[in-house]
TORDRENSE-17728 format. One line per 10 residues: number of its first residue (from 0); their letters; for each residue x, y, z of N, C-alpha, C. Coordinates in Angstrom, 3 decimals. Layout:
BEGIN
NUM> a> X:Y:Z:X:Y:Z:X:Y:Z | ...
This chain:
BEGIN
0> msegrvtltl> 13.582:-1.962:23.952:12.793:-1.678:22.277:14.282:-1.753:21.700 | 15.488:-1.616:21.571:16.102:-1.497:20.961:16.342:-2.614:19.881 | 16.038:-3.832:20.496:16.137:-4.831:19.507:14.849:-5.199:18.311 | 14.272:-4.315:18.429:13.067:-4.095:17.683:13.243:-3.363:16.578 | 14.248:-2.610:16.695:14.466:-1.031:15.837:14.505:-2.333:14.341 | 13.827:-1.237:13.060:13.748:-1.693:11.927:14.548:-0.746:11.183 | 14.711:-1.153:9.591:15.405:-0.628:8.557:14.321:-0.762:7.816 | 14.274:0.717:7.256:13.116:0.872:6.489:13.747:1.114:4.720 | 13.323:0.789:3.807:13.566:1.510:2.522:12.523:1.188:1.661 | 12.341:2.276:0.790:11.457:2.333:-0.279:11.785:1.840:-1.274
10> gvagacqhpe> 10.960:1.658:-2.580:11.335:1.002:-3.521:9.986:1.314:-4.470 | 9.905:1.096:-5.831:8.859:1.692:-7.070:8.978:0.636:-8.116 | 8.117:-0.240:-8.127:7.678:-1.304:-9.298:6.521:-0.480:-9.794 | 7.353:-0.046:-11.191:6.163:0.513:-12.304:5.039:1.290:-11.778 | 4.521:2.402:-12.481:3.616:3.453:-12.507:2.640:3.544:-13.440 | 1.696:4.606:-12.880:0.380:4.731:-13.708:0.673:5.871:-14.175 | -0.242:6.819:-15.378:-0.685:7.446:-15.447:-2.158:8.304:-14.777 | -2.004:9.299:-14.534:-3.644:9.784:-14.104:-3.562:10.947:-14.662 | -4.421:11.581:-14.778:-5.178:13.143:-14.749:-4.395:13.495:-13.326 | -3.393:14.589:-13.567:-3.139:15.294:-12.076:-4.191:15.474:-11.124
20> gmvlrhapwr> -5.283:16.510:-11.936:-6.353:17.022:-10.918:-7.384:16.011:-10.805 | -7.504:14.690:-11.278:-7.886:13.482:-10.574:-7.546:13.411:-8.997 | -6.198:13.544:-9.108:-5.755:12.744:-7.751:-5.603:14.080:-7.083 | -5.293:15.596:-7.631:-5.387:16.274:-6.182:-6.403:17.262:-6.496 | -6.929:17.725:-6.313:-8.092:18.959:-6.704:-7.252:20.108:-6.524 | -8.381:20.755:-7.796:-7.769:22.366:-8.058:-6.396:22.135:-9.017 | -5.474:21.137:-9.190:-4.249:20.836:-9.835:-4.690:20.848:-11.356 | -3.738:21.099:-11.938:-4.079:20.916:-13.924:-4.515:19.880:-14.168 | -5.359:19.528:-15.072:-5.832:18.321:-15.554:-4.757:17.899:-16.668 | -3.624:17.730:-16.316:-2.558:16.950:-17.556:-1.954:15.810:-16.631
30> aasfpamyal> -1.897:15.119:-17.722:-1.260:13.705:-17.321:0.189:13.646:-16.951 | -0.089:12.777:-15.676:1.042:12.918:-14.683:1.538:11.869:-14.250 | 2.544:11.041:-14.178:2.751:9.864:-13.803:3.078:9.749:-12.013 | 2.362:8.299:-11.852:2.551:7.998:-10.225:3.235:7.081:-9.942 | 4.414:6.849:-8.870:5.009:5.549:-8.570:4.302:4.669:-7.857 | 4.505:3.470:-8.055:3.674:2.362:-7.458:5.075:1.745:-6.582 | 4.745:2.380:-5.163:5.855:1.756:-4.046:5.310:0.297:-3.718 | 6.718:0.227:-2.937:6.404:-0.615:-2.225:7.830:-0.609:-1.026 | 7.325:-1.162:0.623:8.454:-0.735:1.377:9.151:-1.939:1.529 | 10.556:-2.201:1.941:11.008:-3.683:2.039:11.513:-2.819:3.723
40> iehpregltl> 10.778:-3.756:4.974:11.343:-3.813:6.288:12.013:-4.705:6.466 | 13.004:-4.375:7.270:14.464:-5.166:7.538:14.602:-5.303:9.162 | 13.393:-6.327:9.741:13.921:-6.669:11.185:14.798:-7.647:11.776 | 15.171:-7.250:12.690:16.705:-8.190:13.523:16.282:-9.591:13.893 | 14.920:-9.558:14.237:14.883:-11.008:14.419:13.658:-11.311:13.625 | 12.945:-10.560:13.097:11.798:-11.168:11.995:12.015:-11.305:10.799 | 13.513:-10.654:10.547:13.898:-10.802:8.909:12.873:-9.897:8.190 | 12.617:-10.433:6.912:12.697:-9.417:5.708:10.863:-9.339:5.504 | 10.134:-8.384:5.556:8.678:-7.998:5.536:8.624:-7.259:4.482 | 7.629:-7.225:3.543:7.325:-6.276:2.572:6.031:-5.794:2.598
50> ydtgyaeafl> 6.149:-4.288:2.720:4.381:-3.492:2.667:4.131:-3.328:1.303 | 3.263:-4.094:0.754:2.732:-4.002:-0.427:3.390:-4.215:-1.942 | 3.696:-4.442:-2.802:4.529:-5.197:-4.157:4.458:-4.111:-5.169 | 3.677:-3.140:-5.569:3.725:-2.509:-6.770:2.901:-3.383:-7.687 | 3.525:-2.685:-8.978:2.979:-3.720:-10.308:4.209:-4.898:-10.408 | 3.692:-5.579:-11.131:4.574:-6.613:-11.484:4.044:-7.416:-13.047 | 4.827:-8.198:-13.517:4.526:-8.876:-14.696:3.355:-9.445:-14.737 | 3.199:-9.643:-13.585:1.207:-10.494:-13.604:0.189:-9.643:-14.277 | 0.698:-8.309:-14.109:-0.869:-7.224:-14.115:-0.813:-7.129:-15.348 | 0.410:-7.225:-16.626:0.067:-7.278:-17.364:-0.792:-8.520:-18.506
60> retspfparl> -0.155:-9.359:-17.701:-0.621:-10.570:-18.207:-2.434:-10.759:-17.711 | -2.816:-10.389:-16.669:-4.022:-10.522:-16.005:-4.760:-9.388:-16.687 | -4.240:-8.124:-17.423:-4.951:-7.175:-18.069:-5.458:-7.447:-19.783 | -4.520:-8.609:-19.782:-4.342:-8.853:-21.401:-5.943:-9.078:-21.887 | -6.895:-9.923:-21.401:-7.938:-10.146:-22.189:-9.182:-9.273:-21.429 | -10.236:-8.720:-22.544:-11.329:-8.355:-22.263:-11.733:-9.007:-20.951 | -12.819:-8.282:-20.254:-12.706:-7.046:-20.050:-11.453:-6.173:-19.239 | -10.878:-7.318:-18.373:-9.797:-6.522:-17.668:-8.814:-5.901:-18.386 | -8.957:-6.035:-19.599:-8.338:-4.876:-20.191:-8.532:-3.003:-20.178 | -9.742:-3.138:-19.517:-10.267:-1.715:-19.577:-9.316:-1.035:-18.207
70> yrwltpvtlg> -9.097:-1.869:-17.539:-8.083:-1.650:-16.223:-7.135:-0.825:-16.976 | -6.446:-1.569:-17.936:-4.847:-0.867:-18.164:-5.593:0.043:-19.230 | -6.367:0.091:-19.536:-6.926:1.133:-20.680:-7.243:2.667:-19.450 | -7.473:2.494:-18.200:-8.039:3.426:-17.794:-6.952:4.044:-16.953 | -5.877:3.334:-16.465:-5.142:3.604:-16.045:-3.518:2.925:-16.742 | -3.006:3.816:-17.435:-1.548:3.508:-18.493:-1.008:2.807:-17.565 | 0.037:1.947:-17.582:0.924:1.353:-16.639:2.126:1.190:-17.516 | 3.525:1.832:-16.521:4.882:1.581:-17.299:5.138:0.601:-16.235 | 5.617:-0.222:-16.614:6.497:-1.227:-16.278:7.941:-2.062:-17.314 | 9.036:-1.313:-16.784:10.326:-2.093:-17.809:10.474:-3.559:-17.072
80> prtsaaaqlr> 11.685:-4.165:-17.976:11.994:-5.030:-17.716:12.963:-4.938:-16.267 | 12.522:-6.107:-15.569:13.050:-6.149:-14.272:13.024:-5.182:-13.122 | 11.931:-4.646:-13.063:11.515:-3.351:-12.160:10.239:-4.333:-11.037 | 10.214:-5.119:-11.064:9.381:-5.435:-10.135:9.805:-5.609:-9.006 | 8.800:-5.546:-7.600:9.809:-5.711:-6.304:10.495:-6.939:-6.229 | 10.189:-8.314:-6.630:11.587:-9.356:-6.706:12.260:-8.960:-7.508 | 12.350:-8.592:-8.582:13.472:-8.314:-9.715:14.552:-7.351:-9.035 | 13.996:-6.572:-8.146:14.779:-5.678:-7.189:15.751:-6.052:-6.391 | 15.041:-7.087:-5.863:15.499:-7.283:-4.387:16.686:-8.708:-5.080 | 16.237:-9.266:-5.901:17.474:-9.911:-6.600:18.890:-9.121:-7.005
90> argvdprevr> 18.411:-8.259:-7.681:19.658:-7.365:-7.582:20.402:-6.638:-6.495 | 19.756:-6.802:-5.808:20.656:-6.584:-4.648:20.992:-7.745:-3.599 | 20.801:-8.973:-4.268:21.377:-10.125:-4.013:20.527:-10.691:-2.820 | 19.265:-10.733:-2.572:18.018:-11.114:-1.931:17.201:-11.839:-2.678 | 17.257:-13.222:-1.914:16.289:-14.091:-2.986:14.691:-13.907:-2.336 | 13.902:-13.444:-3.434:12.741:-13.382:-3.125:12.073:-14.376:-1.819 | 12.139:-15.318:-2.027:11.850:-16.686:-1.168:12.485:-16.306:0.409 | 13.186:-15.114:0.816:14.247:-14.900:2.204:12.657:-13.955:2.586 | 11.844:-13.294:1.629:10.819:-12.829:2.232:9.619:-13.506:3.069 | 9.903:-12.928:4.255:8.586:-13.774:5.270:7.499:-13.660:5.319
100> rvvlshfhad> 6.927:-12.607:4.955:5.755:-12.323:4.821:5.251:-10.656:4.313 | 4.181:-10.473:3.616:3.924:-9.445:2.916:2.288:-8.850:3.232 | 2.747:-7.724:3.587:1.287:-6.675:4.353:0.908:-6.302:3.026 | -0.306:-6.582:3.000:-0.730:-5.760:1.909:-1.986:-4.869:2.184 | -1.744:-3.548:2.013:-2.507:-2.376:2.934:-3.862:-2.567:2.262 | -3.789:-3.061:1.143:-5.488:-3.393:0.218:-5.507:-3.882:-0.955 | -6.211:-4.839:-1.463:-6.484:-5.472:-2.453:-6.394:-4.612:-3.691 | -6.180:-3.548:-4.080:-6.410:-3.161:-5.323:-5.199:-3.088:-6.500 | -5.036:-3.715:-7.560:-3.803:-4.562:-7.930:-2.521:-3.506:-8.270 | -2.560:-2.572:-7.557:-0.996:-1.946:-8.478:-0.292:-1.719:-6.336
110> hiagardfte> -1.078:-2.632:-5.449:-0.412:-3.118:-4.355:-0.178:-4.330:-4.397 | -0.920:-5.453:-5.115:-0.682:-6.980:-4.783:-0.070:-7.551:-6.124 | 0.232:-6.701:-7.027:0.658:-7.212:-8.424:1.506:-8.395:-8.282 | 2.428:-7.909:-7.187:3.805:-8.988:-7.451:3.376:-9.823:-6.173 | 2.252:-10.236:-5.810:2.138:-11.272:-4.194:2.523:-12.403:-5.239 | 2.257:-13.185:-6.354:2.830:-14.360:-6.653:4.253:-14.728:-6.845 | 5.002:-13.326:-6.413:6.651:-13.600:-6.620:7.273:-14.271:-5.175 | 6.111:-14.173:-4.361:7.065:-14.490:-3.337:6.403:-15.561:-2.746 | 6.930:-16.475:-3.276:6.375:-18.193:-2.991:6.545:-18.848:-1.535 | 7.117:-17.878:-0.559:7.627:-18.554:0.667:6.548:-17.655:1.402
120> arfvasreay> 6.311:-16.604:1.682:5.858:-15.458:2.202:4.398:-15.951:2.807 | 3.848:-15.361:4.494:2.914:-15.595:4.562:2.277:-14.065:4.575 | 0.828:-14.070:3.859:0.373:-12.363:4.050:-0.464:-12.294:5.428 | -0.355:-10.552:5.175:-0.855:-9.969:6.535:-1.972:-9.009:5.824 | -3.504:-9.237:6.248:-4.177:-8.118:5.350:-5.489:-8.162:6.261 | -6.296:-7.109:6.294:-7.736:-7.121:6.408:-8.664:-7.904:5.538 | -9.181:-8.823:6.868:-10.441:-9.740:6.095:-11.520:-8.637:5.788 | -11.650:-7.502:6.095:-12.760:-6.628:5.666:-12.190:-6.137:4.074 | -11.071:-6.254:4.476:-10.735:-5.570:2.723:-10.593:-6.327:1.614 | -10.300:-8.036:2.174:-10.413:-8.862:1.020:-11.958:-8.945:0.596
130> asvsagsafa> -12.583:-9.301:1.840:-14.363:-9.464:1.533:-14.792:-8.331:0.606 | -14.346:-7.402:0.863:-15.145:-5.974:-0.082:-15.031:-6.176:-1.589 | -13.606:-6.660:-1.916:-13.386:-6.599:-3.633:-13.784:-7.870:-3.914 | -14.001:-9.158:-3.038:-13.982:-10.740:-3.749:-15.158:-11.269:-4.094 | -15.933:-10.522:-3.282:-17.346:-11.067:-3.699:-18.021:-10.253:-4.880 | -19.251:-11.253:-5.330:-19.411:-11.018:-6.575:-19.089:-11.850:-7.983 | -19.420:-10.769:-9.052:-18.752:-11.792:-10.699:-17.475:-10.769:-10.506 | -17.044:-11.697:-11.827:-15.537:-10.828:-12.026:-15.713:-9.592:-12.221 | -16.986:-9.105:-13.175:-16.665:-7.723:-13.462:-17.015:-6.720:-11.876 | -17.774:-7.330:-11.731:-17.825:-6.858:-10.214:-16.324:-6.615:-9.013
140> qlvrgflpgl> -15.759:-7.390:-9.172:-14.510:-7.468:-8.820:-13.720:-6.333:-9.676 | -13.677:-6.100:-11.167:-12.957:-5.392:-11.647:-13.670:-4.177:-11.444 | -14.622:-3.839:-11.155:-15.282:-2.387:-11.108:-14.457:-1.622:-9.729 | -14.425:-2.901:-8.825:-13.471:-2.296:-7.568:-11.752:-2.418:-7.353 | -11.451:-2.837:-8.491:-10.112:-2.733:-8.927:-9.115:-3.901:-8.235 | -9.827:-4.947:-8.150:-9.375:-6.478:-7.641:-9.244:-6.879:-8.930 | -7.770:-7.911:-9.298:-7.835:-8.791:-10.175:-7.558:-10.278:-9.426 | -8.227:-11.083:-9.114:-8.093:-12.290:-8.306:-6.643:-13.379:-9.013 | -6.710:-12.972:-10.037:-5.252:-13.563:-10.748:-3.803:-13.263:-9.985 | -3.969:-12.022:-9.386:-2.737:-11.715:-9.334:-2.283:-12.424:-7.767
150> lpddflarvd> -3.252:-12.739:-6.974:-3.065:-13.381:-5.806:-2.229:-15.169:-6.227 | -1.685:-15.582:-5.687:-1.319:-17.004:-5.229:-2.420:-18.054:-4.865 | -2.620:-18.879:-5.763:-3.550:-19.574:-5.652:-4.017:-20.635:-4.300 | -3.208:-20.276:-3.665:-3.070:-20.828:-1.936:-3.242:-19.711:-1.232 | -3.660:-18.548:-1.533:-3.427:-17.185:-1.156:-4.511:-17.125:0.671 | -5.459:-18.046:0.633:-6.278:-18.099:1.399:-5.485:-19.175:2.901 | -4.943:-19.964:2.530:-4.201:-21.144:3.296:-2.651:-20.150:3.443 | -2.611:-19.082:3.120:-1.440:-18.591:3.499:-1.382:-17.055:4.244 | -2.745:-16.762:4.273:-2.797:-15.194:4.662:-3.227:-15.301:6.276 | -2.793:-14.364:6.845:-3.413:-14.188:8.169:-3.907:-12.548:8.457
160> fieardfnaq> -5.345:-13.002:8.290:-6.147:-11.810:8.707:-6.355:-11.006:10.232 | -6.049:-9.805:10.360:-5.444:-9.232:11.715:-6.688:-9.575:12.417 | -8.005:-9.438:11.544:-9.317:-9.747:12.865:-9.295:-10.811:13.404 | -8.316:-11.764:13.422:-8.220:-13.086:14.127:-7.374:-12.751:15.340 | -6.874:-11.564:15.338:-5.868:-11.429:16.320:-6.481:-9.926:17.359 | -6.015:-9.568:18.345:-6.555:-8.295:19.110:-5.713:-7.269:18.907 | -6.599:-6.079:18.370:-5.882:-4.669:18.488:-5.192:-4.082:19.630 | -3.874:-4.580:19.781:-3.300:-4.635:21.204:-2.120:-3.302:20.877 | -2.261:-2.582:20.156:-1.348:-1.322:20.331:-1.971:0.000:20.353 | -1.392:0.925:20.592:-1.756:2.457:20.577:-1.336:2.926:18.892
170> gvgefhrgfd> -1.828:3.236:18.300:-2.012:4.182:17.295:-1.751:4.734:17.186 | -2.240:6.296:16.438:-1.098:7.448:16.212:-2.113:8.564:15.726 | -1.905:9.631:16.899:-3.004:10.921:15.804:-4.233:10.032:16.270 | -5.463:10.439:15.383:-6.703:10.306:15.346:-7.020:8.861:15.276 | -5.898:8.004:14.881:-6.009:6.499:14.580:-5.494:5.671:15.842 | -6.754:5.756:16.561:-5.783:5.257:17.965:-5.888:3.611:17.866 | -6.486:2.886:16.932:-6.363:1.513:17.285:-5.037:0.857:16.228 | -4.540:-0.199:17.191:-3.337:-0.408:16.601:-3.144:-1.985:15.990 | -2.441:-2.476:15.472:-1.979:-3.962:15.282:-0.523:-4.785:15.710 | -0.025:-4.428:16.456:1.788:-4.655:16.417:2.068:-5.945:16.045
180> lfgdrsvtli> 2.874:-5.841:14.944:2.928:-6.667:13.995:4.034:-8.021:14.365 | 5.178:-7.353:15.287:5.754:-8.176:15.515:6.318:-8.361:17.209 | 5.062:-7.826:17.663:5.178:-8.257:19.337:6.195:-6.909:20.055 | 6.706:-5.830:19.424:8.030:-5.278:19.940:7.532:-3.395:19.559 | 6.642:-3.305:19.185:6.539:-1.939:18.660:6.847:-1.339:17.987 | 8.166:-2.154:16.801:8.400:-1.352:15.955:7.563:-1.417:14.798 | 6.698:-2.260:14.459:6.090:-1.753:13.502:4.416:-2.282:13.819 | 3.749:-1.113:13.745:2.625:-1.268:13.886:0.962:-0.703:12.996 | 0.347:-2.005:12.181:-0.838:-1.700:11.498:-1.707:-1.257:12.126 | -2.169:-0.213:11.212:-3.288:1.024:11.242:-4.319:1.105:10.426
190> glpghaagql> -5.585:0.848:11.347:-6.556:1.378:9.919:-6.676:2.500:9.323 | -6.786:2.798:8.088:-6.914:3.793:6.977:-7.841:3.995:6.620 | -9.523:3.812:6.936:-10.506:3.491:6.114:-10.646:4.808:5.216 | -11.444:4.548:3.851:-12.228:5.441:2.872:-12.009:4.849:1.564 | -10.880:5.076:1.158:-10.252:4.720:0.043:-10.504:3.476:-0.554 | -10.055:2.426:0.458:-10.695:1.343:0.383:-10.810:0.586:1.829 | -11.626:-0.302:1.752:-12.246:-0.983:3.211:-11.166:-1.711:3.688 | -11.310:-1.659:5.043:-9.977:-2.194:5.656:-8.245:-1.981:5.661 | -8.461:-0.771:4.756:-7.234:-0.221:4.640:-6.193:-0.220:5.473 | -4.893:-0.724:5.173:-4.096:-0.826:6.104:-2.928:0.295:6.232
200> galiqgaegr> -2.686:1.607:7.194:-1.265:1.919:7.005:-0.111:0.854:8.135 | 0.947:1.609:8.073:2.578:1.029:9.241:2.732:1.890:9.438 | 3.003:1.978:10.903:3.450:2.837:11.674:4.888:2.394:12.040 | 6.131:3.172:11.813:7.421:2.078:11.972:8.018:3.010:12.942 | 9.138:2.232:13.552:9.999:3.222:14.545:11.656:2.711:13.862 | 11.950:3.222:13.384:13.053:3.034:12.412:14.314:3.450:13.574 | 15.686:3.224:12.952:16.757:3.656:13.581:17.077:4.918:14.028 | 17.724:5.347:14.905:17.739:6.885:15.665:16.570:7.150:15.904 | 15.539:6.710:16.708:14.395:7.769:16.804:13.353:8.029:15.660 | 13.816:7.617:14.176:12.657:7.962:13.389:11.745:6.918:13.206
210> rhllvadaaw> 10.631:7.933:12.996:8.957:7.046:12.954:8.622:7.802:11.012 | 7.960:6.469:10.631:7.901:6.430:9.471:6.403:6.390:9.690 | 5.823:6.743:8.932:4.442:6.129:8.744:3.486:5.790:7.239 | 3.653:4.380:6.672:3.176:4.249:5.187:1.425:4.322:5.376 | 0.942:5.357:4.356:-0.625:5.358:4.416:-0.827:4.830:3.254 | -0.703:3.809:2.394:-1.525:3.446:0.941:-1.345:4.808:0.379 | -3.376:4.468:0.322:-3.657:5.622:-0.360:-4.320:6.058:0.204 | -4.264:6.343:1.449:-5.183:6.966:2.502:-4.648:8.911:1.860 | -3.509:9.254:1.305:-3.197:10.341:0.410:-2.794:10.058:-0.448 | -2.899:10.443:-1.787:-1.985:9.946:-3.175:-0.645:10.998:-2.850
220> ttasfkdnrp> -0.620:11.912:-2.255:0.665:12.757:-2.600:0.858:13.330:-1.098 | 1.849:14.245:-1.056:2.218:14.544:0.074:1.753:15.809:0.241 | 1.069:16.399:-1.122:0.375:17.703:-1.111:-0.853:17.716:-0.282 | -1.286:16.267:-0.467:-2.791:15.792:-0.531:-2.928:16.278:1.001 | -1.986:15.512:2.252:-2.219:15.622:3.160:-1.674:16.867:4.220 | -0.750:17.480:3.523:-0.025:18.769:4.192:-1.256:19.828:3.558 | -1.787:20.009:2.756:-2.379:21.004:2.392:-4.275:20.600:2.651 | -4.504:19.529:3.085:-5.591:18.447:3.311:-6.247:18.980:1.866 | -5.819:18.804:0.946:-6.362:18.581:-0.654:-6.980:17.220:-1.031 | -7.894:17.112:-0.707:-8.262:15.656:-1.388:-8.727:15.697:-2.805
230> shplaglimd> -8.602:14.183:-3.314:-8.941:13.789:-4.691:-10.095:14.841:-5.554 | -10.575:14.614:-6.463:-11.563:15.025:-7.331:-12.612:14.483:-7.194 | -13.827:15.076:-6.877:-15.063:14.215:-6.437:-15.201:13.079:-7.455 | -14.772:13.310:-8.622:-15.035:11.769:-9.921:-14.455:10.809:-9.000 | -13.306:10.957:-8.006:-12.012:9.908:-7.876:-12.961:8.867:-6.832 | -14.125:9.598:-6.314:-14.788:8.689:-5.140:-15.096:7.561:-5.766 | -15.499:7.757:-7.434:-16.526:6.403:-8.088:-15.616:5.113:-7.313 | -13.699:5.479:-7.471:-13.644:4.098:-7.285:-13.192:3.849:-5.921 | -13.531:4.538:-4.947:-13.371:4.578:-3.411:-14.420:3.564:-2.968 | -14.290:3.080:-1.900:-15.242:2.699:-0.798:-16.092:3.200:-0.140
240> apsqarttla> -15.579:4.543:0.670:-16.283:5.184:1.381:-15.641:6.582:0.615 | -16.306:7.416:0.263:-15.414:8.853:0.169:-15.415:9.953:0.931 | -16.735:9.553:1.697:-16.872:10.774:2.599:-15.731:10.281:3.870 | -15.481:9.197:4.043:-14.614:8.066:5.162:-13.045:8.620:4.556 | -12.610:8.753:3.179:-11.552:9.092:3.055:-11.193:10.270:3.148 | -12.585:11.132:3.081:-11.797:12.737:3.320:-11.805:12.765:4.802 | -12.048:12.117:5.661:-12.017:12.095:6.831:-11.006:11.647:7.572 | -10.687:10.941:6.706:-8.966:10.212:6.886:-7.986:11.004:6.801 | -7.988:11.376:5.277:-7.235:12.735:4.963:-7.275:13.938:5.865 | -8.144:13.979:6.158:-8.253:15.418:7.597:-7.472:15.069:8.622
250> glhrlsqadp> -7.857:13.732:9.213:-6.918:13.656:10.357:-5.700:13.540:9.823 | -4.859:12.770:8.333:-3.376:12.880:8.407:-2.978:14.490:8.184 | -3.877:15.302:7.822:-3.378:16.711:7.903:-2.910:17.085:9.181 | -4.232:17.043:9.982:-3.767:17.304:11.586:-2.708:16.602:12.211 | -2.711:15.415:11.824:-1.339:14.708:12.316:0.059:15.099:12.235 | 0.034:15.820:10.794:1.087:16.300:10.023:1.726:17.374:10.976 | 0.322:18.483:11.142:1.080:19.765:11.753:1.056:19.458:13.430 | 0.756:18.566:13.839:1.024:18.246:15.174:1.840:17.417:15.605 | 2.697:16.522:14.490:3.724:15.899:14.955:4.849:15.875:13.818 | 5.435:17.255:13.152:6.004:17.413:12.083:7.194:16.481:11.949
260> aldiipshcr> 7.196:15.485:13.299:9.058:15.300:12.891:8.180:13.474:12.125 | 7.142:13.541:12.457:6.923:11.877:11.941:6.778:12.209:9.898 | 7.215:10.964:9.530:7.477:10.865:8.035:6.261:10.173:7.271 | 5.377:10.898:7.081:4.053:10.740:6.411:4.249:10.189:5.105 | 4.215:8.978:4.645:4.991:8.487:3.105:3.633:7.643:2.311 | 3.038:9.006:1.356:1.883:7.929:0.078:2.630:7.023:-0.311 | 1.841:6.366:-1.145:2.497:4.864:-1.928:2.257:5.444:-3.300 | 1.970:6.235:-3.674:2.402:7.224:-4.915:2.780:8.648:-5.241 | 3.304:8.863:-4.153:3.718:10.911:-4.492:5.600:10.408:-5.291 | 5.183:11.120:-6.401:7.207:10.891:-6.920:7.968:11.571:-6.264
270> frlsaca> 7.756:11.955:-5.455:8.567:13.359:-4.327:9.490:12.510:-3.597 | 8.947:10.831:-3.460:9.435:10.333:-1.967:9.900:8.961:-2.594 | 11.017:9.009:-3.385:11.546:7.943:-3.925:12.960:7.641:-3.473 | 13.484:7.890:-2.455:14.461:7.611:-1.161:14.469:6.709:-0.407 | 15.535:6.096:0.353:15.435:5.281:1.241:15.437:6.009:2.419 | 14.818:5.110:3.475:15.045:5.629:4.582:15.123:4.846:5.847 | 15.986:5.067:6.862:16.362:4.489:7.932:15.861:4.809:9.753
């Protein structure tokens, strides 16, 4: 198992503005900034994998015309120069072409906006997640938070849908089914339904026995799962299955209590901006 140990580094590629009370029930209704995280996973045999991408310049391009511009109006985005995941990797001396795969937790724009920047990568995602957002008219896709122009033109030729493989690994807590990404149990993809159909978390076995669980938008903040505080009911308008989202959040809450050593990492928590190993 030692050869399968990985290094995890968290990064932030842009941020968006939301009323805090929308994200966390009973919080003040003041504007707050929520970072769009990505995670770089370095595996000794499988090289570099990205979990989500955060925002990138493509988001600004795709939301310039109407009606997609509504997306930018509803969730104002802050994205400075050279703050995309690809630009940050270059600043570290890593060519984005070295990224071998990109795991997309789900297909909302703040998780896929940098997908075109990784020209040599395979994508790993849930077919259920893609099907749930890609059907229907352009406006229907927009309502679901999906901007198809953010994905590479050859996306369907480069994606590996996990449903084509067996769920062959033990999950964690109440989330029993897992998909062993590298075949050594170092990274296990786990279904976290509710916020988005087919949403995937990632359980990572890090160095020195540390364990991390990337949960995407199954919990928007650390307080969400620690206190079992769901979002405001109005936030359910943008969710695939609000009641299932609450069930998933409650499961993460119980997991955090039963296994306090497990590092649970939401994608938009502004208090989780450090690197992990």
